[in-house]
Backbone as JSON, one array per atom type, in Angstrom:
{
  "sequence": "MCENNQWRHSIRNLIFRFVYICLFSAVTLTGCASRGSEFLGKWINTKNPNDTFQVTRNGDEFLIVGQEQKTGVGALYKDGALEVKGAFLSVNLTYVKRTDTILGPGFFGQIEYKRQK",
  "N": [[134.84, 115.15, 58.67], [135.76, 112.91, 60.08], [136.31, 114.01, 62.58], [133.72, 114.62, 63.38], [132.58, 112.06, 63.72], [134.19, 111.12, 65.81], [133.44, 112.87, 67.81], [130.7, 112.23, 68.09], [130.97, 109.58, 68.96], [132.29, 110.0, 71.42], [130.34, 111.48, 72.84], [128.26, 109.59, 72.88], [129.48, 107.59, 74.38], [129.8, 108.98, 76.8], [127.1, 109.39, 77.51], [126.23, 106.72, 77.87], [127.84, 105.99, 80.06], [126.87, 107.8, 81.98], [124.15, 106.99, 82.21], [124.55, 104.36, 83.13], [125.8, 104.84, 85.62], [123.74, 106.23, 86.95], [121.68, 104.24, 87.02], [122.99, 102.22, 88.5], [123.43, 103.59, 90.92], [120.77, 104.1, 91.71], [119.76, 101.49, 92.12], [121.48, 100.59, 94.14], [121.01, 102.48, 96.23], [118.26, 102.1, 96.67], [118.16, 99.47, 97.61], [119.55, 99.72, 100.04], [118.1, 101.64, 101.46], [115.62, 100.51, 101.95], [115.79, 98.47, 103.78], [114.25, 96.54, 106.12], [111.82, 97.78, 105.84], [109.51, 96.33, 105.55], [108.49, 95.89, 108.04], [107.29, 98.21, 108.89], [104.43, 100.02, 110.02], [101.08, 99.5, 111.39], [100.23, 96.91, 113.62], [98.23, 94.06, 114.46], [97.29, 91.73, 116.91], [96.45, 88.46, 115.98], [94.8, 86.84, 117.5], [93.93, 88.36, 119.61], [92.46, 91.25, 119.32], [92.79, 93.56, 120.79], [95.42, 93.8, 121.39], [97.85, 95.57, 120.11], [100.44, 97.13, 118.13], [102.73, 99.61, 116.86], [105.11, 100.1, 114.31], [107.72, 102.22, 113.58], [110.14, 104.19, 111.76], [113.23, 105.22, 113.19], [115.56, 107.02, 112.61], [118.37, 105.15, 111.85], [117.42, 103.04, 113.18], [114.53, 101.28, 114.54], [111.35, 102.03, 115.97], [109.18, 100.72, 118.31], [105.97, 100.98, 119.32], [103.56, 100.39, 121.7], [99.96, 99.97, 122.09], [98.94, 101.3, 124.4], [101.13, 102.67, 125.27], [103.22, 105.52, 125.84], [105.81, 105.99, 125.25], [108.28, 104.4, 123.21], [109.94, 101.29, 122.31], [113.21, 100.65, 121.34], [114.49, 99.11, 118.35], [116.58, 97.02, 116.34], [117.36, 96.29, 112.93], [118.3, 93.19, 112.02], [119.78, 90.49, 110.48], [117.46, 89.96, 108.92], [115.36, 90.26, 110.7], [113.62, 92.07, 113.32], [115.34, 93.11, 116.09], [114.89, 93.34, 119.47], [116.35, 94.57, 122.23], [116.47, 93.75, 125.59], [116.83, 94.2, 129.19], [117.66, 91.73, 130.25], [117.42, 89.83, 128.21], [117.15, 89.33, 124.62], [114.71, 89.92, 122.06], [113.36, 88.65, 119.09], [111.56, 89.82, 116.3], [109.93, 88.46, 113.63], [109.33, 88.8, 110.19], [106.88, 87.49, 108.05], [106.7, 86.99, 104.8], [104.96, 85.68, 103.01], [102.44, 85.57, 104.29], [102.13, 88.14, 105.14], [102.6, 88.85, 107.84], [103.73, 89.29, 111.27], [105.78, 87.47, 113.42], [106.13, 86.88, 116.84], [107.58, 86.24, 120.1], [105.75, 84.42, 122.61], [104.08, 83.42, 125.69], [103.19, 80.76, 125.42], [104.26, 79.68, 122.99], [104.51, 81.08, 119.66], [103.36, 84.38, 118.85], [101.13, 85.74, 116.52], [100.93, 88.54, 114.42], [98.92, 90.59, 112.4], [98.98, 92.88, 109.65], [97.46, 96.05, 109.98], [94.9, 97.17, 107.96]],
  "CA": [[133.99, 114.0, 58.85], [136.35, 112.06, 61.1], [136.1, 114.71, 63.85], [132.3, 114.48, 63.71], [132.38, 110.7, 64.23], [134.83, 111.05, 67.12], [132.59, 113.64, 68.72], [129.51, 111.4, 68.35], [131.4, 108.43, 69.76], [132.56, 110.51, 72.76], [129.06, 111.82, 73.46], [127.55, 108.34, 73.13], [130.18, 106.98, 75.51], [129.46, 109.77, 77.98], [125.7, 109.11, 77.83], [126.18, 105.36, 78.42], [128.42, 106.03, 81.41], [125.95, 108.51, 82.85], [123.0, 106.12, 82.45], [125.01, 103.25, 83.95], [126.01, 105.35, 86.98], [122.41, 106.52, 87.52], [121.01, 102.97, 87.33], [123.72, 101.58, 89.6], [123.14, 104.36, 92.14], [119.37, 103.88, 92.1], [119.64, 100.12, 92.64], [122.2, 100.53, 95.41], [120.31, 103.26, 97.25], [116.97, 101.48, 96.96], [118.42, 98.3, 98.44], [119.98, 100.13, 101.37], [117.09, 102.45, 102.14], [114.4, 99.79, 102.26], [116.03, 97.37, 104.72], [113.35, 96.54, 107.27], [110.58, 98.53, 105.6], [108.37, 95.42, 105.65], [107.98, 95.93, 109.41], [106.63, 99.49, 109.17], [102.97, 100.03, 110.02], [100.37, 99.12, 112.61], [100.06, 95.47, 113.67], [97.18, 93.61, 115.37], [97.36, 90.33, 117.3], [95.38, 87.74, 115.29], [93.9, 86.2, 118.47], [93.46, 89.37, 120.56], [92.51, 92.51, 118.59], [93.16, 94.67, 121.68], [96.88, 93.81, 121.46], [98.37, 96.19, 118.89], [101.63, 97.97, 118.22], [103.09, 100.28, 115.62], [106.54, 100.16, 114.05], [108.12, 103.39, 112.79], [111.6, 104.39, 111.65], [113.84, 106.17, 114.11], [116.91, 107.08, 112.04], [118.79, 103.83, 111.35], [116.76, 102.04, 114.0], [113.08, 101.26, 114.5], [110.69, 102.3, 117.25], [107.97, 99.92, 118.46], [105.13, 101.63, 120.32], [102.33, 99.64, 121.98], [98.69, 100.71, 122.06], [98.76, 102.15, 125.58], [102.41, 103.26, 125.66], [103.55, 106.85, 125.34], [107.16, 105.86, 124.73], [108.48, 103.15, 122.49], [111.11, 100.46, 122.53], [114.06, 100.65, 120.16], [114.79, 97.82, 117.73], [117.53, 97.05, 115.23], [117.14, 95.32, 111.87], [119.48, 92.32, 112.02], [119.56, 89.16, 109.9], [116.1, 89.83, 108.42], [114.38, 90.37, 111.79], [113.8, 93.19, 114.24], [115.85, 92.64, 117.37], [114.61, 94.23, 120.59], [117.21, 94.16, 123.34], [116.0, 94.09, 126.93], [117.85, 94.17, 130.23], [118.16, 90.38, 130.46], [117.39, 89.02, 127.0], [116.69, 90.03, 123.42], [113.56, 89.31, 121.42], [113.32, 88.87, 117.65], [110.29, 89.83, 115.58], [110.19, 87.95, 112.29], [108.31, 89.09, 109.19], [106.57, 86.38, 107.14], [106.25, 87.65, 103.57], [103.84, 84.93, 102.4], [101.17, 85.89, 104.95], [102.21, 89.54, 105.56], [102.42, 88.85, 109.29], [104.92, 89.3, 112.11], [105.76, 86.48, 114.49], [106.88, 87.27, 118.03], [107.5, 85.24, 121.16], [104.68, 84.48, 123.6], [104.26, 82.46, 126.79], [102.91, 79.4, 124.97], [104.56, 79.61, 121.56], [104.63, 82.36, 118.98], [102.17, 85.21, 118.64], [101.08, 86.24, 115.15], [100.33, 89.86, 114.25], [98.66, 90.93, 111.01], [99.05, 94.3, 109.35], [96.15, 96.72, 109.94], [94.64, 97.76, 106.63]],
  "C": [[134.48, 113.1, 59.99], [136.17, 112.68, 62.49], [134.66, 114.56, 64.32], [132.01, 113.1, 64.29], [133.01, 110.53, 65.61], [133.96, 111.74, 68.18], [131.35, 112.83, 69.09], [129.86, 110.21, 69.23], [131.66, 108.87, 71.21], [131.27, 110.82, 73.51], [128.28, 110.55, 73.8], [128.17, 107.61, 74.32], [129.82, 107.67, 76.82], [128.02, 109.48, 78.44], [125.56, 107.72, 78.44], [126.74, 105.31, 79.83], [127.47, 106.69, 82.4], [124.74, 107.65, 83.2], [123.39, 104.95, 83.36], [125.19, 103.7, 85.4], [124.69, 105.64, 87.66], [121.69, 105.23, 87.91], [121.68, 102.25, 88.5], [123.43, 102.28, 90.93], [121.72, 104.11, 92.63], [119.18, 102.5, 92.72], [120.31, 100.02, 94.01], [121.46, 101.27, 96.51], [118.97, 102.66, 97.62], [117.16, 100.27, 97.87], [118.79, 98.67, 99.86], [118.87, 100.83, 102.14], [115.89, 101.63, 102.6], [114.6, 98.64, 103.25], [115.11, 97.51, 105.93], [112.04, 97.25, 107.04], [109.34, 97.65, 105.67], [107.76, 95.42, 107.04], [107.17, 97.19, 109.72], [105.11, 99.36, 109.11], [102.39, 99.63, 111.37], [100.02, 97.64, 112.52], [99.09, 95.07, 114.77], [97.36, 92.12, 115.63], [96.18, 89.59, 116.66], [94.39, 87.09, 116.25], [93.32, 87.18, 119.48], [93.56, 90.75, 119.9], [92.83, 93.73, 119.46], [94.67, 94.81, 121.83], [97.42, 94.32, 120.14], [99.68, 96.91, 119.17], [101.91, 98.58, 116.86], [104.61, 100.34, 115.51], [106.81, 101.36, 113.14], [109.65, 103.44, 112.72], [112.04, 105.43, 112.65], [115.3, 106.29, 113.69], [117.25, 105.74, 111.42], [118.12, 102.7, 112.11], [115.24, 102.1, 113.79], [112.55, 101.52, 115.9], [109.38, 101.52, 117.27], [107.18, 100.51, 119.62], [103.85, 100.82, 120.46], [101.13, 100.55, 122.03], [98.57, 101.7, 123.2], [100.04, 102.88, 125.99], [102.57, 104.65, 125.07], [104.96, 106.86, 124.75], [107.32, 104.5, 124.09], [109.74, 102.43, 122.91], [111.91, 100.46, 121.23], [114.33, 99.24, 119.65], [115.77, 98.04, 116.58], [117.15, 95.99, 114.21], [118.42, 94.49, 111.76], [119.09, 90.95, 111.5], [118.11, 88.95, 109.48], [115.02, 89.92, 109.47], [114.63, 91.65, 112.57], [114.23, 92.62, 115.58], [115.62, 93.72, 118.42], [115.44, 93.74, 121.77], [116.64, 94.67, 124.65], [117.14, 94.03, 127.91], [118.47, 92.77, 130.37], [118.23, 89.53, 129.19], [116.98, 89.88, 125.81], [115.59, 89.21, 122.76], [113.63, 89.63, 119.94], [111.89, 88.84, 117.14], [110.6, 89.47, 114.14], [109.03, 88.26, 111.37], [108.15, 87.9, 108.27], [105.93, 86.98, 105.89], [105.0, 86.98, 102.99], [102.49, 85.33, 102.98], [101.07, 87.35, 105.38], [101.9, 89.66, 107.05], [103.78, 88.95, 109.98], [104.73, 88.24, 113.2], [106.66, 86.96, 115.63], [106.72, 86.23, 119.11], [106.33, 85.5, 122.11], [104.95, 83.47, 124.7], [104.12, 81.02, 126.33], [103.13, 79.26, 123.47], [104.67, 81.0, 120.96], [103.29, 83.06, 118.84], [102.25, 85.77, 117.23], [100.33, 87.56, 115.11], [100.11, 90.08, 112.75], [98.68, 92.44, 110.86], [97.64, 94.9, 109.33], [96.02, 97.39, 108.59], [94.02, 99.11, 106.74]]
}
């Protein structure tokens, strides 16, 4: 009888450890894999529908391709924004969760892009 209880206790302990490891792994991997996923998709300028771009994953980085471009520009996810580094300066694209839009720099203030449905 005592051996049976020890066996049950060992199995129960093993099951709890296994479930804990699975849940911890799932939470950790989900948090790491989704960094920057809010930027993925096709985006349209709210004031000029002809101005569009698409954001895709490119390994650990992102690729931003404009409507008329055949090649894209690389971007890194840094501090909650996509950072595009140019020859002289870098540009940040910021995602606004409340409105599901991206804000980027323009000549006269910020440009707002909405997600294409």
